[in-house]
N, C-alpha and C positions, 0 to 999 in steps of 0.2 A: 350529515357528513361531518367527520371530525378531522382535526389537523394536528400535526406536531409543529409547534410554533416557537419562535425565539422569544426571549424575555422582553424585548422591547418592540417586537413586531416588525423589525426592519432587517433586511439583509445588509451585511457589511463585512468588510475585511477585518479579521481579528487575529492576533497572533497568540493570544492566551488560550486558556482552557475553558472557553465559554460553553456551557451546557444548555441543552434545550429543556423547555418546561414540559409538564404533563400535557396530554391532549386538551385542546381548547376548542370551543365552537369556531367553525370557519369564519375568519374575518375578525375575530376578537383580538384586541390589542392589549388585553390585560397583562399586567406585569406581575408575575408570581415568583417568589424566590425558589430556586431548585431545592426541594426537600425530598429526601428518600421516602418512597412509598412503603407501605407495610409489606406488600408482596410485589416488589419491583420487577418490571420487565424492561430490559434495556435494548436499545437499537443503535447501530452504528452504520452510517452510510458514507461511502467513499465514492464521489464522482470525479473520475480522472479524465485524462485526455482520450482514453480508449474505452474504458469500462465504467459501468455503474454497478456498484456492489453494495449489498445490504446484509447485515447479520442482526438477528434478533435472539436475545439470550436471557436466561435466568441465572442469577448468581448461585454459586454452590459454596459450601463451607469447606475449608481445609485447615490444616493445623496452623499454617502461617497466616491465614486470613488475607491471602494475597490475590484478590481479584479473580478467583476461579469462576467459571461460568459454564453453563450448558446451553448449546445452540438449539433453539426451537424452530427457527425458520431462517432461510437465507435466499438470496437472489443475486444473480450475476448476469449481466448482458453487455455484449460489445455494442457500444453506441457511437464510437468515434466522434466524440464531441469536438475534438481538435482537428478534424479532417480539413486540410487546406489552410489551417491557422498560420502555419510558418510562412506561407506564401502571401496571404491576404491580410493578416492581422485581425481577422474577424472570424467569429463563429458562423458557419454557414447555416442557412435555413433548414436544409435537409437534416443536418447534424442536430440542430436544435429540436426538430420535430421528433427524431428518434429518441433523444434524451428525455424530452418531456413525457413520452409515452412510457419509458422505463420508470421515471420518477412517479408517475401515477400508479404504477404497479407497486412500487416501494411504499407509497402512502397507504394504499389499500391493505397491504400486508401488515403495516404497523398498526392500523386501526383494528384490523381483524384480530391481531394478537393482543390488543389492549396494552400497547407500549406506554410506559409511564415516564420514561427518561430516555432522551435520545441526543445524540450529537451527529449532525449531518455536515460533512465537509466537502468542499470542492478544492481542487488543486491547480495544476499548471494551466490547463486550458482557460479556466476562469480568471486565473491570476494575470495572464498575459493578453487576453483578447481585448480589443478596444470596446467591444459590446458585451464584455463579460458581466458587468453590473446590470445592464439592461436585461440580459438573459436571466439572471438570478431573480430579478423583479418579476419577470414573466413566469418563471417557474413557481415563485411564491403565489402569484395571483391565480394560476391555474391549479396548482396541487395543494397549496397551503403549506408547503415545505420551505422552511427558512434555512437556506444553505449558508454555511460560514466558509469564507475563503481563507485557508490557513497559509501562513508564510512557509518558506522552504525549511527553516529551522524546526518549526513545529511538525512539519511532515516528516522530517528525518527522525525526530524524537519519537513520533508515534510509530513509525516503522520499526525502530529499535525496541520500543516497549512491547510490540506485538510478537516479536520473534527472537528476542535476546535469550529467552529461556532455552533455546536449542543450541546455544553456544557451549562448547566443551568446557566444563568447569576447570579442567587442568591447564587450559590454554592461557598463556600470559597476554595474548592479544588476539583479537578476532576482527576481520574486516567484514562488516555487514553491509549489504547493498540491496537496493530495491530499484529494479529497472522498470520504469513506468512508461507511459505513452508519450508524455511530453517533457518529463524530467526524470533524472535518476539520482537517488540519494545514496551517498556512501558515507558510512560511519565507522570510525575506529573505536572498538570497545576494548578497554583495559580489563584486567582480571578483577572479578568481584572480591571484595574484602572478605577474608575468612571469618572475621568477627562481626560481619554485617548483621544488624539486628533485624528481627522479623516484624511484620505488621504492614498495614496499608501505607503509612507515611514512609517507612523505611524502604519499601519497594521502589517508590518514585525517587527517593533520595539516592538509593543505590544505583539506579540506572543513570541519573545525572552525573554521578561520580565516575561511572564507567565510560561515558562518552567523552573520549579525550579529544578527538577531532571529528569534524563532519563537513561535508560539502554537498551541494545540490547542483548537478550538471543540468544545464538547460537544454537537454536533449533526451529523447526516449525512442522507443521503437517506431512511433508514428512519424515523428519529425525526421528521424534518420532515414527511414524508408522513403519518405517523400523527397528528401534531399538526394539520395543515391539511387533510389529505385528498389523495389522489393519483390517484383515478380520473377525476374531472371537475374540472379546475382552471380557475376563471374568472379573468378579468384582475384582479379585485379580490383574489382569493385569492393569485394569483401575486405581486402587489405586496406583499401582507401578509407573505408568506414572505420576500421580498427585504428588506423593512424589518426583519423579526425578525432575520435573519442579520446585517444591517448593524449593528444594536444590539450583537450579540455580538462583532462585529469592531471596534467603535469603539476600544477601548483599544489594540489592536495598531496601528491606524491612527495613533493619537497617538504611539506609540513610534517608528514608522518615520518620522514627520514628513514632510518634503519630499524624502526621499532618492529617491522614485520618479520625480522629475523629472530624473533623471540621464540621461546620454547612452546611447542605444540600449536603454533600459529595455524589457523585455517580460515577459509572463506565461508560466509553464511549468506546465502542468497534467497531473497523472497521476491518473486515476480512470476508472471506467466512464462517468461523465458526459461527460467531455471526449472520450473515444474514441467514444462514441455520437454526439456532436455532429459529430465529424469524419466518421464513417461516413455520416451523413445529408447533410452538406455535399457529400461526394464522390458521393452517390447510389448507394452500394453496395447490391446486393441481398442480399449476405451480408458479414459483417464480415471484413476482411482486414487483419491486423496489419501486414503488409509495406507497405501503402499508408498506414497511419495513424500508426505510430510515427515520430516526428520531423517530422510534417507541420506546416508553418507556415500559420496562418490570420490574415487581417486582422481588425480589429475589425468591419468591415462583414460579413464572411463569417460570423463568429460570431453576430452579430445576426440574419442571415438564417436560419441553421440553427436558432436558438432559436425564431424566429417560426414556422418550419415545424413544429417539434415542438409548440409551443403550439396550433397550428391543427389538429393531429390529434386524433381522438377516441381514447378508450382502446382500442377495438378496432383502430383503424388503427396505433396504437403497438405493440400486441401482435403484429400481423401483420408489422411491419417487421423485416427480417432483422438489423438492427443493434441492435434493442431487445429484442423477444421478450416473451413472457408474463411472465417472471420480473422484468423491469425496467419494464414498462409503466406501473405505478403509482408508480414511484420517479423516473423520468427528469426530470419537471418540477420535483420538489423539488431535484434536482441542478442543474438549470438556474437555479433561483432562488439557490442558493448561489453558483454561478459569477457570476451577474448582480450579487450583492452585492459580490463580490470585485472585479469589473470596475469597478463604480461607485466603490469606495473607492480603487482603484488603476488609473486609466484608462491603457490601453496600446494602441498601434496594432497590436501583434503578439502573437499567442499561439502557443506551440508545444505540440504534443500529444505526450504520452509514454505509450506502452503499456509501461510498466515502472515499478518503484517499490520497495516493501518487500522483495519476494522477491529482486530483483536486488541491492538494498543488502545484504541478509543474505549472499548468495553472495559478493559482493565482499569483505565484511569477513572472512569465514571464510577465503577463498583468500588474501587479503593477510596475515592473521595467521599462516597456515601457512607462507607464503613467508618472512615475517620470521623465524619460529621456525627454519626450515631454514637461513636465512642466518646466524643467530646461532650455531647448533650447528656450522656449517661453519667457524667462525673458529678 
């Protein structure tokens, strides 16, 4: 059995860009510097409050040499790691068991694909749970996977890195948001400089320059649904959710000020909420990423899709191929978060992204390796 293991063999909270080492024998605590492999295969794992997601990819060359990749395998499962966390402050045993099972599948996929470089991150559930560190130790002991708990700023930056390429180049400002299970990241992106240079280093620098403001709301679809209920959501309950999110968003709205009145402003959303809304708007019987990722929707079209979702019963939502049983009690909480964002930052256009943290992780690793290779070749 092989494992993807951290450089020092320990799980810990890190806010930087710590990368994982090549596969080592299970239990090995060897410390190896992260060096690009000759034929690298990268993996990015995002363990959130609601989902466990994995992408495995090979780098591709492009003219700008900016982190292109081809996905060779993927995995996504609803695990609800943060189930009941807002009430108890603890990760529950049933949630832990579901998550460990998913992590074992991810480990097996990485081994089977011969992954040489990986970054495995955990977000809000593990950040806030009293037993988060103990769970990560248990996960490492059982699966050999060394998960890194990232702070909120890193999470926001990775979400932006993975989806900013879908921003309209003519827009002077874009509000990017990622509605998660336990937290929601909101990022104000300024316009990319016209004379921005190309290359791996320039890509990361350009993104840092574009991020003018950011915030991380300590609420997501799981926490909001647990607070207000998600099975049968009345109009009054929905408006109460929107108002609650709006209160949490108020300070960020003050920071951004009037910048959202800029030319060609639009929203850019990455989350299960917005991709579900897109699927419902398109009338898909089954979710189709190819039709959803990059889709533009008008404000009216978003309104119409949300009204359709609000008009469905729980059973109807569960039977919908773009929602399913695992999200049927969460999707209206997500709609409420989206509605609060739209009311705070009115926009005529919304772009849908079926990409985000994992893609941002892959791009950062690939860019870092290319920069390292270029430095060594001088």
